[in-house]
Structures are given as structure tokens and as C-alpha cells.
C-alpha positions as CSV (number, residue, x, y, z in Angstrom):
1,M,-0.3,-27.9,10.9
2,V,-3.0,-30.0,10.2
3,A,-4.1,-30.2,6.3
4,V,-7.0,-31.5,4.7
5,V,-7.7,-32.0,1.2
6,R,-10.9,-30.9,0.4
7,R,-12.4,-30.0,-3.5
8,P,-15.7,-30.6,-3.8
9,G,-16.8,-30.5,-7.0
10,P,-20.4,-31.3,-8.7
11,A,-21.9,-34.3,-8.4
12,G,-20.3,-36.6,-11.2
13,G,-17.0,-34.9,-11.3
14,H,-15.3,-31.9,-12.5
15,R,-15.4,-30.9,-16.1
16,G,-12.7,-30.7,-17.9
17,R,-11.8,-29.6,-21.4
18,S,-13.7,-30.9,-24.6
19,R,-12.3,-34.0,-26.7
20,G,-13.5,-34.4,-30.0
21,G,-16.3,-32.6,-28.8
22,V,-17.1,-34.8,-25.6
23,L,-16.2,-33.5,-22.8
24,S,-13.9,-35.7,-20.0
25,T,-14.8,-36.2,-16.4
26,L,-11.8,-35.6,-14.1
27,P,-11.5,-39.0,-11.8
28,R,-13.9,-38.8,-8.7
29,A,-11.0,-39.2,-6.3
30,H,-11.2,-35.1,-6.7
31,T,-14.1,-35.2,-4.5
32,L,-12.2,-37.3,-1.4
33,D,-10.9,-35.4,2.1
34,L,-7.7,-36.5,3.6
35,H,-6.5,-35.4,6.7
36,L,-2.9,-34.9,7.3
37,D,-1.0,-34.0,10.3
38,L,1.6,-32.0,8.3
39,D,3.8,-29.0,8.6
40,L,4.0,-27.2,5.2
41,R,6.3,-24.2,6.8
42,Q,9.7,-25.3,5.6
43,R,9.5,-25.6,1.6
44,R,12.5,-27.9,1.6
45,G,12.1,-31.7,1.6
46,R,8.4,-31.5,1.5
47,R,8.3,-34.7,-0.6
48,E,9.6,-36.7,2.3
49,Q,7.4,-34.7,4.9
50,L,4.4,-35.6,2.6
51,A,5.4,-39.0,2.5
52,A,5.9,-39.4,6.3
53,A,2.7,-38.1,6.9
54,L,1.1,-40.5,4.6
55,R,2.9,-43.6,6.2
56,R,2.3,-42.6,9.4
57,A,-1.5,-42.7,8.6
58,I,-1.2,-46.3,7.4
59,E,0.9,-47.9,9.8
60,T,-1.6,-46.1,12.5
61,G,-4.5,-47.8,10.8
62,R,-6.1,-44.3,9.8
63,L,-5.5,-45.0,6.6
64,P,-6.9,-48.7,6.3
65,P,-6.1,-51.4,3.6
66,G,-8.0,-50.6,0.2
67,A,-8.5,-46.8,1.0
68,R,-8.4,-44.8,-1.9
69,L,-6.3,-41.4,-1.6
70,P,-7.3,-37.9,-3.7
71,S,-5.5,-37.0,-7.5
72,S,-2.1,-35.8,-7.1
73,R,-3.2,-33.1,-8.6
74,S,-6.0,-32.3,-6.0
75,V,-3.2,-32.4,-3.1
76,A,-1.0,-30.2,-5.0
77,V,-3.8,-27.7,-5.6
78,E,-4.9,-28.2,-1.7
79,F,-1.4,-28.1,-0.2
80,G,-0.4,-25.4,-2.5
81,I,2.7,-27.5,-3.5
82,A,4.0,-28.9,-7.1
83,R,1.9,-31.8,-8.5
84,G,5.3,-33.5,-9.2
85,T,6.1,-33.3,-5.5
86,V,2.9,-35.1,-4.9
87,V,4.0,-37.8,-7.7
88,A,7.0,-38.3,-6.3
89,A,5.7,-39.0,-2.7
90,Y,2.9,-41.3,-4.2
91,H,5.8,-43.4,-6.0
92,L,7.9,-43.4,-2.8
93,L,5.2,-45.0,-1.1
94,I,4.5,-47.4,-3.9
95,A,8.4,-48.3,-4.2
96,E,8.0,-49.2,-0.4
97,G,5.0,-51.5,-0.5
98,H,2.2,-49.1,1.5
99,L,0.7,-47.9,-1.7
100,E,-0.7,-49.3,-5.2
101,T,-1.9,-47.9,-8.4
102,V,-5.5,-49.8,-9.5
103,Q,-6.4,-48.8,-13.3
104,G,-9.3,-47.5,-13.3
105,S,-9.4,-46.7,-9.6
106,G,-6.7,-44.0,-9.0
107,T,-4.0,-45.0,-5.8
108,R,-5.0,-47.1,-2.7
109,V,-3.5,-48.2,0.5
110,V,-2.0,-51.7,-0.1
111,G,-4.8,-54.6,0.6
112,P,-8.2,-55.3,0.4
113,A,-10.6,-52.9,1.9
114,R,-11.0,-53.6,5.7
115,P,-14.0,-55.7,6.4
116,M,-16.2,-54.2,9.1
117,P,-15.4,-55.6,13.0
118,R,-17.4,-58.1,14.3
119,H,-18.5,-55.7,17.3
120,V,-20.0,-52.7,15.1
121,R,-21.8,-55.5,13.1
122,G,-25.1,-54.6,15.2
123,P,-26.5,-57.0,17.8
124,A,-27.0,-60.5,16.9
125,A,-29.6,-62.2,15.5
126,P,-32.0,-63.7,17.4
127,P,-31.5,-67.5,17.4
128,E,-34.7,-68.2,15.7
129,S,-33.8,-65.8,12.5
130,R,-30.1,-67.3,12.1
131,A,-30.8,-69.8,9.4
132,P,-31.8,-68.9,6.3
133,L,-35.7,-69.4,5.8
134,R,-37.7,-68.6,2.8
135,Y,-40.8,-67.6,4.4
136,T,-41.4,-65.3,7.6
137,F,-44.3,-65.1,9.5
138,R,-42.5,-62.7,12.3
139,P,-44.9,-60.4,14.2
140,G,-45.1,-57.1,14.7
141,M,-44.2,-56.1,11.0
142,P,-46.4,-55.1,8.0
143,D,-45.9,-55.9,4.3
144,V,-43.4,-53.1,3.6
145,T,-43.9,-53.6,-0.3
146,L,-47.3,-52.0,0.4
147,F,-45.3,-48.5,1.3
148,P,-46.7,-45.7,-0.9
149,R,-43.9,-44.9,-2.8
150,G,-45.6,-42.8,-5.1
151,A,-47.1,-40.9,-2.7
152,W,-44.4,-40.6,-0.8
153,T,-42.2,-39.5,-3.4
154,R,-45.3,-36.9,-4.4
155,S,-45.1,-35.5,-1.0
156,T,-41.6,-35.1,-0.6
157,Q,-41.1,-33.0,-3.7
158,H,-43.7,-30.6,-2.6
159,V,-42.2,-30.4,0.8
160,L,-38.8,-29.5,-0.9
161,K,-40.1,-27.0,-3.1
162,T,-42.0,-25.2,-0.2
163,V,-40.4,-25.9,2.8
164,P,-39.2,-22.8,4.8
165,A,-35.6,-22.3,5.4
166,E,-36.3,-22.0,9.2
167,A,-37.3,-25.9,9.1
168,L,-33.6,-27.1,8.4
169,G,-32.2,-25.4,11.5
170,Y,-33.0,-26.8,15.1
171,G,-36.8,-26.9,15.6
172,D,-39.3,-27.7,18.8
173,P,-38.1,-30.9,20.2
174,R,-42.2,-31.5,20.1
175,G,-42.0,-31.5,16.1
176,R,-42.9,-29.6,13.2
177,I,-46.2,-27.5,14.0
178,E,-47.6,-28.5,10.5
179,L,-47.3,-32.9,11.3
180,R,-48.5,-31.5,14.6
181,Q,-51.4,-30.0,13.4
182,A,-52.4,-32.0,11.5
183,L,-51.9,-35.3,13.5
184,A,-54.5,-33.2,16.1
185,D,-56.9,-33.1,13.1
186,Y,-56.4,-36.7,12.1
187,L,-56.6,-38.4,15.6
188,A,-59.9,-36.3,16.3
189,R,-61.1,-37.8,13.2
190,S,-60.4,-41.0,12.9
191,R,-59.8,-42.3,16.3
192,G,-61.7,-40.3,18.7
193,V,-58.5,-38.6,20.5
194,I,-59.2,-35.6,22.7
195,T,-56.2,-33.3,22.1
196,H,-54.5,-30.3,20.6
197,P,-51.3,-29.6,18.7
198,E,-49.7,-28.2,21.8
199,R,-50.2,-31.5,23.3
200,I,-48.4,-34.0,20.6
201,V,-44.9,-35.2,20.9
202,V,-43.5,-36.3,17.9
203,C,-41.1,-39.2,18.5
204,H,-38.8,-41.9,16.6
205,G,-41.1,-44.8,17.0
206,F,-42.6,-45.8,20.3
207,T,-39.8,-47.4,21.6
208,Q,-38.1,-44.0,21.8
209,A,-41.9,-42.7,23.0
210,L,-41.6,-45.2,25.9
211,G,-38.4,-44.4,27.0
212,L,-39.4,-40.8,27.2
213,I,-42.1,-41.9,29.6
214,A,-40.0,-44.2,31.6
215,T,-37.3,-41.6,32.2
216,V,-40.2,-38.8,33.0
217,L,-41.5,-41.5,35.5
218,A,-38.5,-42.2,37.6
219,E,-37.7,-38.6,37.8
220,H,-40.6,-38.0,39.2
221,G,-40.3,-40.7,41.9
222,V,-42.5,-43.7,40.4
223,A,-41.1,-46.7,41.4
224,G,-42.7,-49.5,39.3
225,V,-44.8,-49.8,35.9
226,S,-47.6,-52.2,35.3
227,V,-47.5,-54.1,32.1
228,E,-49.7,-56.5,30.3
229,N,-48.5,-60.4,30.8
230,P,-47.8,-61.7,27.8
231,C,-46.8,-58.3,26.3
232,Y,-43.9,-57.5,23.8
233,P,-40.2,-58.2,25.8
234,L,-38.8,-55.3,24.8
235,F,-41.2,-52.8,26.9
236,R,-40.3,-54.5,29.9
237,D,-36.7,-53.8,29.3
238,V,-37.2,-50.3,28.1
239,I,-38.6,-49.9,31.4
240,E,-36.2,-51.8,33.4
241,L,-33.6,-49.8,31.5
242,A,-35.0,-46.9,33.2
243,G,-34.5,-47.8,36.8
244,L,-38.1,-48.7,37.2
245,A,-39.3,-52.3,38.4
246,V,-41.6,-54.1,36.0
247,H,-45.2,-55.8,37.5
248,P,-46.6,-58.2,34.9
249,V,-50.4,-58.0,35.2
250,D,-52.1,-61.3,33.9
251,V,-54.7,-60.9,30.4
252,D,-57.6,-62.8,30.0
253,G,-60.3,-63.1,27.2
254,N,-61.5,-59.1,28.2
255,G,-57.8,-57.7,28.5
256,L,-55.5,-57.0,31.6
257,L,-57.0,-57.7,35.2
258,P,-57.3,-54.1,36.6
259,A,-57.4,-55.6,40.3
260,D,-53.3,-56.4,40.0
261,L,-52.4,-53.2,39.3
262,R,-49.3,-52.0,41.1
263,G,-47.1,-48.9,41.0
264,G,-47.6,-45.4,39.2
265,A,-48.1,-46.3,35.7
266,A,-49.7,-49.0,33.1
267,V,-48.9,-49.7,29.9
268,V,-51.6,-51.3,27.9
269,T,-52.6,-52.3,24.3
270,P,-56.6,-51.8,25.0
271,I,-58.2,-52.5,21.6
272,H,-55.6,-55.2,20.0
273,Q,-53.6,-56.4,23.0
274,Y,-50.5,-57.6,21.9
275,P,-50.2,-60.2,21.3
276,S,-53.1,-62.2,22.4
277,G,-55.2,-60.2,20.4
278,V,-58.2,-59.6,23.1
279,N,-60.0,-56.1,23.4
280,L,-60.4,-54.5,26.8
281,S,-63.8,-54.7,27.9
282,A,-65.4,-51.6,28.8
283,E,-65.9,-52.8,32.6
284,R,-62.5,-53.0,32.3
285,R,-61.4,-50.1,30.9
286,R,-63.8,-48.2,33.7
287,A,-61.6,-50.3,36.3
288,L,-58.5,-49.2,34.7
289,V,-59.3,-45.4,34.8
290,D,-60.8,-45.3,38.0
291,W,-57.0,-47.2,39.5
292,A,-55.2,-44.2,37.6
293,R,-57.4,-41.6,39.3
294,D,-57.7,-43.2,42.9
295,T,-54.0,-43.7,42.7
296,D,-52.6,-40.9,41.1
297,A,-51.2,-42.8,38.2
298,V,-50.7,-42.6,34.6
299,I,-52.0,-45.0,31.7
300,V,-49.8,-45.5,28.8
301,E,-51.9,-46.5,25.8
302,D,-50.1,-47.9,23.0
303,D,-52.5,-47.8,20.2
304,Y,-50.1,-49.7,17.5
305,D,-52.4,-51.4,15.1
306,S,-56.3,-49.8,15.7
307,E,-56.6,-48.7,11.7
308,F,-56.7,-52.4,11.0
309,Q,-60.0,-53.3,12.8
310,Y,-61.5,-56.0,10.0
311,G,-65.0,-56.2,12.4
312,R,-68.6,-53.7,11.4
313,Q,-67.9,-51.7,14.8
314,R,-64.7,-50.1,15.4
315,V,-63.6,-50.0,19.0
316,G,-62.2,-46.8,20.3
317,T,-59.5,-45.4,22.1
318,L,-59.3,-45.5,26.0
319,Q,-57.6,-41.9,25.8
320,P,-60.8,-39.9,25.6
321,M,-62.1,-41.6,28.9
322,A,-59.4,-39.6,30.6
323,P,-57.1,-37.4,28.6
324,D,-55.7,-36.2,32.1
325,R,-54.4,-39.8,32.5
326,V,-53.8,-41.2,29.9
327,V,-50.6,-40.8,27.2
328,Y,-51.9,-42.0,23.9
329,A,-49.1,-43.0,21.6
330,G,-49.4,-43.7,18.0
331,T,-47.2,-44.6,15.1
332,T,-46.5,-45.0,11.1
333,S,-44.4,-48.4,12.0
334,K,-47.5,-50.2,11.2
335,T,-49.3,-48.4,8.7
336,L,-46.3,-47.0,6.5
337,A,-42.9,-48.7,7.7
338,P,-40.5,-49.6,10.5
339,G,-38.3,-47.7,8.7
340,I,-39.9,-44.1,8.8
341,R,-39.7,-44.1,12.2
342,L,-41.7,-41.9,13.2
343,S,-44.5,-42.0,16.5
344,W,-46.5,-39.6,18.5
345,L,-47.4,-38.8,21.9
346,V,-50.8,-37.3,23.3
347,V,-49.5,-36.2,26.7
348,P,-51.8,-34.6,29.4
349,P,-51.6,-31.1,30.0
350,D,-49.2,-31.4,32.9
351,W,-46.7,-33.9,31.0
352,V,-46.1,-31.3,28.3
353,E,-43.0,-29.9,29.4
354,R,-41.8,-33.0,31.0
355,I,-42.0,-35.1,27.9
356,T,-40.7,-32.2,26.1
357,T,-37.4,-31.9,28.1
358,A,-36.8,-35.7,27.9
359,K,-37.0,-35.3,24.1
360,R,-34.9,-32.3,24.1
361,V,-32.4,-34.1,26.0
362,A,-32.7,-37.4,24.0
363,D,-32.0,-36.0,20.5
364,R,-33.2,-32.3,20.4
365,H,-36.3,-33.4,17.6
366,T,-37.1,-35.8,15.4
367,A,-36.1,-35.1,11.9
368,A,-37.8,-32.3,10.2
369,L,-38.5,-33.0,6.5
370,T,-39.6,-36.7,7.6
371,Q,-42.3,-35.0,9.9
372,M,-43.4,-32.3,6.7
373,V,-43.9,-35.3,4.3
374,L,-46.0,-37.3,6.6
375,A,-48.4,-34.2,7.1
376,D,-48.3,-33.3,3.5
377,L,-49.5,-36.8,3.3
378,L,-52.4,-36.4,6.1
379,L,-53.4,-33.4,4.5
380,S,-53.8,-34.5,1.0
381,G,-55.6,-37.8,2.4
382,A,-52.7,-39.7,0.7
383,Y,-52.3,-41.4,4.4
384,D,-56.4,-42.0,4.5
385,R,-56.2,-43.9,1.5
386,H,-53.3,-45.8,1.6
387,V,-54.7,-47.3,5.2
388,R,-57.7,-48.2,3.6
389,Q,-56.1,-50.2,0.8
390,C,-54.0,-51.8,3.8
391,R,-57.0,-52.5,5.7
392,D,-58.6,-54.4,2.8
393,H,-55.5,-56.3,2.2
394,Y,-54.8,-57.4,5.5
395,R,-58.3,-58.4,6.4
396,R,-58.4,-61.0,3.1
397,R,-55.0,-62.3,4.5
398,R,-56.7,-62.8,7.8
399,D,-59.7,-64.5,6.3
400,Q,-57.4,-66.3,4.4
401,L,-55.0,-67.9,7.4
402,G,-58.6,-68.6,9.1
403,R,-59.4,-71.3,6.2
404,A,-56.4,-72.4,6.3
405,L,-56.6,-73.3,10.1
406,A,-59.8,-74.8,10.1
407,E,-58.9,-77.0,6.9
408,H,-55.5,-78.4,8.2
409,A,-55.9,-77.8,11.9
410,P,-59.4,-78.2,13.5
411,T,-58.1,-78.8,16.8
412,A,-56.5,-75.3,16.7
413,W,-58.2,-71.7,16.5
414,L,-57.7,-68.2,16.0
415,A,-58.1,-66.2,19.6
416,G,-58.9,-62.6,20.1
417,E,-60.3,-60.1,17.5
418,S,-60.3,-59.7,14.0
419,A,-57.7,-56.9,13.9
420,G,-54.2,-55.8,13.5
421,L,-51.5,-57.7,11.2
422,H,-51.1,-61.0,13.8
423,A,-53.1,-63.4,14.8
424,L,-52.8,-65.9,18.1
425,I,-53.2,-69.8,17.0
426,R,-53.9,-71.4,20.4
427,W,-54.4,-75.1,20.8
428,S,-55.4,-77.1,24.1
429,P,-51.8,-78.3,26.0
430,D,-52.7,-81.9,25.4
431,G,-51.6,-81.4,21.7
432,P,-48.2,-80.7,20.1
433,A,-45.7,-78.7,22.4
434,E,-44.9,-75.1,21.1
435,E,-41.6,-75.6,20.5
436,E,-42.5,-78.8,18.3
437,V,-44.3,-76.7,16.0
438,I,-41.6,-74.2,15.3
439,R,-39.4,-77.0,14.9
440,A,-41.5,-78.5,12.5
441,A,-41.6,-74.8,10.6
442,R,-38.5,-74.6,10.2
443,R,-38.1,-77.7,8.6
444,E,-40.6,-76.3,5.7
445,S,-38.0,-73.5,5.7
446,V,-40.9,-71.1,7.4
447,L,-40.2,-68.8,10.4
448,V,-42.9,-68.6,13.3
449,V,-42.7,-67.4,16.9
450,G,-44.3,-69.1,19.8
451,L,-46.1,-67.1,22.5
452,G,-43.5,-68.4,25.3
453,D,-41.3,-65.4,24.7
454,Y,-44.0,-63.0,25.6
455,W,-44.5,-64.3,28.9
456,G,-43.2,-61.7,31.6
457,T,-43.8,-65.3,34.5
458,P,-42.5,-68.3,34.8
459,G,-44.2,-70.9,33.3
460,P,-45.5,-73.3,32.2
461,H,-48.3,-71.3,30.2
462,A,-50.5,-72.5,27.8
463,P,-48.8,-72.9,23.8
464,G,-49.7,-70.7,20.7
465,L,-48.0,-69.1,18.0
466,V,-47.8,-65.6,17.2
467,I,-48.4,-65.5,13.6
468,G,-47.4,-62.1,12.0
469,Y,-49.7,-62.5,8.6
470,G,-48.7,-58.9,7.4
471,T,-45.3,-59.6,7.0
472,P,-44.6,-61.8,4.1
473,P,-44.4,-59.4,0.8
474,R,-47.3,-59.7,-1.5
475,H,-45.7,-61.9,-4.1
476,A,-44.5,-64.6,-1.7
477,F,-47.6,-64.9,0.7
478,T,-49.5,-67.7,-1.0
479,G,-46.6,-69.3,-1.0
480,A,-45.5,-69.0,2.7
481,L,-49.5,-69.9,3.6
482,E,-49.1,-73.1,1.8
483,A,-46.2,-74.2,3.6
484,L,-47.4,-72.7,6.8
485,S,-50.7,-75.1,6.1
486,R,-48.1,-78.3,5.8
487,V,-46.7,-77.5,8.9
488,L,-50.3,-77.1,10.6
489,A,-51.2,-80.7,9.2
490,R,-48.3,-82.3,10.1
491,C,-48.7,-80.9,13.9
492,F,-52.6,-81.7,14.1
493,G,-53.4,-84.6,12.7
494,R,-54.4,-83.5,9.3
495,P,-52.6,-84.3,6.6
496,G,-51.9,-82.3,3.1
């Protein structure tokens, strides 16, 4: 017989009798669960049975050092035995050195709390992030201190009051219809995307979205995918994990070179190429679409940060040129925060069932309540207001970075469009080596990332720094920029 101690109670514990007009609260151990392999059909020797079951759990490591046990009263009630029997079993194990009584903390297994094993701590940090650095300009991150907590709280409260019960069950793998409808309206209005709610699939970030696309491509016989060179390295990893070959396609000042495209698909960042920052020219866009139609290929448009364009004329998306050939991807990772884990795909009609099936197999569906909170933000206008505020904020930061570069490193320059959350600093190959600048930054306790990390082909390549000016929190940006300015001055010959 397997016995499980379970005595849930209201938050804060069970209320007891009033003592002197003050309600007493039983220990929180009453709310603990305890699984024991215990046969209670024999009424005699229950103390020894209980003690033996606990001893086995401790010796096998199932109850590790520091683990807290339920109160004797809770065990007695749930097992249907006398409390004195439980107390006696606990005392026996205390005498044996297996348990100890800690004042104010109940009964615990002897020893400190067991640390998390190294192999489950998560992946090792990248080498450049292991040392404790004061400032970071790691690209790909927004300033998470700008997250609209007030608006998110209001939308969350509204959703919790109005959410239908069915939303808490398993749902459509494509996502909640409330969010898909809100996204269809928002994307048409703000990005010019041609779509319908039925053709939108909500995902857990662009990484999952790209993985779903790669899975579908592999299942339908596609052998390889073209990617921009340089590009975000994780793109190559996700594609290769699906068993597809990666074909790097070089990027110049007008975007990727369509003549070099290969395979049955291409992943592109046409509005603000990552990491070079260039915009795919109109001529290259037409050539890219022609290639997709001529070769029966698909284009994956990663529209990751186009909400933040700082010029007077904003560049539109590629998708309206060929809605039947472009899988459009958007995300909240730059506008809200990566931790929200929400992205979306707008897929051609003949891709809806393919992607929906892949999503169903991957994780059934994305968290419903989070989707509905985002839908409420979109419908209330709070999302647009937040994006506009962030756009002004990041525009000022980029302008400050440009002025600092002009003052302290006149032989270097900002490359690419004035957009997004990162900028590429370039300089002549005759100047300092990329690694030399990175080491100088570390000496100033500043993390910067070199362009060398993004190439998909062997070098040599022109040097550069990918500066994530969106990453430093508000309170640290001034100090971070001053420290970076000292690095630039030291490396490019203009002392600070």
C-alpha cells in the first residue's frame, strides 16, 4: 500500500483556537505531502513500520538531508493512526541520528539542505559572461526595467475576472482566438502584414517558432536552408538540429545576396539585419521573392525588432509582397521582455495544418492566460503606448552612443540603419584586433560582444562590435556608456 500524507489548507496554514483573542496558526508543515511505501493493514508494530518506511526513504536519498517532514498530527490524521505512534517513530529516528528537531522549523532529515547537482544547474555560461562585470552591452536584449508592470497587472486582473472556464483547459494549438484576432488587427495596422486569425500560430519565442518551421521543412523533404552570414548563431543550431543543412549567404550594405541562395528555404531579417543592421533593399527583396517562386521555396521573415525604427520613413515588412511564400515571425522579446515567451507566426494558407500539427506535438499549446493578457494589452492600446515610449527611449540611447563614438573613436563608425536595440561598430582592419577591444572592455568591467561570434564561415572577417545599447537598465546606462567611451578612447587613440 502506498500512503501519501496530504493535508492542504488555506494559505498561511490552518487556523486554530483563539488564545487570548489572537488566532493561533498551526505549523506550515501541515501542508506538506509525504509519499511512503507503507502497509497499514497490520495493526501491530505500526511504529516500527512507519520508522522503517521513513528510514528507507532517507537511506535511498528520496528524503535528502535538510528535507522537512509533515507534523506528527498531520501524519496521524492521514494514516489513521495514533499521534503517539508517529511521535514515537520520529523519536526513534532522532535517536538513530536520521532526524532532528529544529526550533521553529519542525522535524527534518539530518544534514544541510542538499545543493542542486551540477549537472542540473543549466548550461554553462558563455566564456565572456563568467567573470563578474559591472556593465553589459550584450545584444538581443531590451531594458527589462522598462517592462510595463502596471499595464500588465491591470490586464492580468481583467483577464482573471473575465476569463471563461474553457480557457483553462487544453486549447487550440494555434493559440487563443482572442490573441490571434488582436494580432491580426495589430499586424495589419502597424506592420502591413496580410493575414487572418486562422493563419496565425502562437509560439514560445522565435526559437521554438524556427524549430517548428525546420521540422516541417524536414518532413517535406527539404534538405537545406539558407541563412544570412553573419547571423545569430542559434539559428544555425536550430536548423541543424532538425537535420537540415545550413547554407550561409553573405550580406553586404544592401542585405543578403540573392544570387547565392540555396535550399528550399531562407531565413532573413530584412528590416534590420542581425547583426549588421542593414536593410534589405527593394531590388534585393524582389529578387528574394522571385527566387522563392522559381524554386518553390519558402522565406522565413524574422521581424524581431522593427517596432523600433528611428527614421522618418519606416520600412515595411516583406510578407505583403508574397503572402503565399513568406512565413512571418514576430515576438514580444524586444518590446516587452524575453521572459514573457510569446511569439507568433503568420503562415501561408497551405502551411496552417503543417505548423499546427508540429506545434501540437511540440507542446500542445502556449500558456492561455499569458496569451489573453497580451490580447488585452493590444486591444486596450496599452501595448502601442508602451512601444512608443520605448521607441523614444532607445532612440535617445542610440543617439548618445553615436555621439560618444564620434568623440572618443573618430576612426570607428556605426554601421547599419538607425533602428532596433543594437548597433554595429566597425573600423578598418588596420585598427585594433577585435579581441583586443573586447579584452580592453573587460578591464573596464564592460561586456561587449565581437562580430566574430556571428560568422558562419571561416575568416578572416572585418572586425566589429555588436553593441546592445538596449540592454543596460535605466539606472546604469550613463555609467555603462562612460565606461564604454573610455574603452573606445583607449583602443582608437583618443584618450578620455
